[in-house]
C-alpha positions in Angstrom: -52.9 -45.6 -13.9 -54.4 -42.1 -13.5 -52.7 -39.7 -11.1 -55.2 -37.7 -9.0 -54.9 -35.3 -6.2 -57.2 -36.1 -3.4 -58.1 -34.3 -0.2 -58.5 -36.7 2.7 -59.0 -36.9 6.5 -55.6 -37.5 7.9 -56.9 -39.4 10.9 -59.1 -41.6 8.8 -56.2 -42.4 6.4 -53.9 -43.2 9.4 -56.5 -45.6 10.8 -56.9 -47.3 7.4 -53.1 -47.5 7.1 -53.0 -49.2 10.5 -55.8 -51.6 9.8 -54.5 -52.6 6.4 -50.8 -52.6 7.4 -49.9 -50.5 4.5 -47.0 -48.1 4.5 -47.8 -45.5 1.9 -50.8 -43.3 1.1 -51.1 -44.8 -2.4 -51.0 -48.4 -1.0 -53.6 -47.5 1.6 -56.1 -45.9 -0.8 -55.6 -48.7 -3.3 -56.1 -51.4 -0.6 -59.2 -49.6 0.8 -60.7 -49.3 -2.7 -60.1 -53.0 -3.4 -61.6 -53.9 -0.1 -64.7 -51.8 -0.7 -65.2 -53.5 -4.1 -64.8 -57.0 -2.7 -67.3 -56.2 0.1 -69.8 -54.9 -2.4 -69.4 -58.0 -4.6 -69.9 -60.3 -1.6 -73.0 -58.3 -0.6 -74.4 -58.6 -4.1 -73.7 -62.4 -4.1 -75.4 -62.8 -0.7 -78.4 -60.8 -1.9 -78.7 -62.9 -5.0 -78.6 -66.1 -3.0 -81.1 -64.8 -0.5 -83.4 -63.7 -3.4 -83.3 -67.2 -4.9 -81.6 -66.0 -8.1 -79.7 -69.3 -8.2 -79.3 -72.4 -6.1 -76.3 -73.5 -4.2 -74.9 -76.8 -5.3 -75.8 -78.5 -2.0 -79.5 -77.6 -2.3 -82.0 -80.2 -3.6 -82.5 -80.0 -7.3 -79.3 -78.0 -8.0 -77.0 -79.1 -10.8 -73.5 -78.1 -11.6 -73.0 -76.2 -14.9 -71.2 -78.2 -17.5 
């Protein structure tokens, strides 16, 4: 793990701490970062589905990978 000094908005960090239920600044920043990555990955998946990059298993003609 890398140790980094960050400047931050105290009010924003306090709101994130409240929303995530975290108790430390490190836990809050870590949780917020993880949440941002998960959201981006879900968005990428939704975009891929919308663009027809692959079919869902319940769609006609779709087959499960073996």
